[in-house]
N, C-alpha and C positions, 0 to 999 in steps of 0.2 A: 159176811166172813168168807174168805177163800177156803177151798177144799183143803183138808189136811192130807199132806203127803206122808204116807207111812210105808215102811218096808222092813224086810228082814233077810237074813241069809237063808240058805237052804235048810239048815237044821234048826233055825229059830233062836240060836244063842245070842245073836246080835240083832237088835232092832233099832229103828230110828223113826223120827217124825219131825215134821215142820208144818207150821200153820200159815206159811206164806208161799207165794208162787216162786218158782226158781227164777234166778236172775238171768241165767242163760241156759239154753237147751240146744244141743247139737250132736251130730254123729261125727266122731273123730276117726278118720281112716288112716292115721299115721301108723307106721310099722310097730311102734311101741304098744299102741292100743291093740293092734291086731295080735301081737304076741301075748300081751297080758290077758286078753279075753279069749283067745283061741278062735276068734271069729273075724269077720271082714271089717268090723269097726267096733268102737265102744259108744253106746248111746249114753250120753252124759248130761246131767242136769246140775247146775251150780247154785249153791246157796251161800250166804254169809255163814261163817262157822258158828256165830252166835245164834243163828236161826234154826240150827239142826240139833235136835236132842237125840243123843246116841246112848244106848244101853248095851252093855256086854263087853267082853274082852276082845281086843283086836291085836293082830300082829301086823308088821309093816315090812314092805320091801321098797328100797329106795334106788332110783336110777336117774340118769340124766335125760332130760327131755331135749327136743330139737332146739329149744331156746338156750341150751347150755346150763340151765338151772335144774335143780333136783325136783323130782316128783316122788312123793311118798304114797304108795298104794296100800290101803288097809284091807285086810282080809280076815275072815273068821278062822281062828286056829283049829276049830273042830271040823268044819266041812270044807274049808278052803275057798268059800265064795268071796270073790272080789267085791268089796262094798263101797269104798270111798277113795278119792284121790285128793292129795294135798300138794298142789303145785307151788313151789317156791316163788314162781313168777307172779302169783296173786295170793300172797300169804294170808289174807283174811278170808279166803274162799275155801269151800270144800265141795267136791263133786260126788254125786251118787251115781251108781250104775242103774239105769232105768229098769233093767230086768229084775232088780231086787224090790221094786215097788210092789205093794200088795195089789194095786191096780195099775199094771204097766201102761194102760191106755191113757193115764193122766199125763204121761210123757208126750210132749208135742214139740219135736225138734224144729228149730227155726233155720238151721243151716247144716250143710255137709262141709267139713273142713278136712284139709289134707287130701283132697280128692286126687291129687297127683300120685298118691300112694294107693289109691283104691285098686282092688283086684279086678281083672277082666270079668269075673263071674259075679261081682257085686253089682247090685242094682241101686243106683242113686235116685233119690226122690226128686222128680223134676219140678215139684211145686214149691221147693224151698231154695234159698241161696246156696251157691256152690263157691268154695274158696280153694284155690290150688294148694295153698298152705294154710297158715293160721289166719283167722279173721283179723282184720285191721280195726283198731280203735277209731271211733268217730270223733 
């Protein structure tokens, strides 16, 4: 059985778990992710929505992504922790922010995306794939 992915917001009011491995794991350096996280990138792991069990109240902020489609970002209304992303581009998927995992070392990014937006002070992982923009489907 795979490891259980569990996490929560800063105050613990929102929790989640999944009994499967993420479908995708990558660091997104787009300007939206930089602004939303306040950091150089967003460390993101994607699951099918049906694979993630979420407990607690969430609030949402919606914006347009570089695809021209909306992205709903879910956050805890108590502490403000950004928890999940719901991109219209892949409507059956949900992303978690790796920093919310109880064991953040479970996150194993496979790629760096939107590296054309990476800041000069950001250090890209040389051991994984780099994409100037979004990853291309195979």
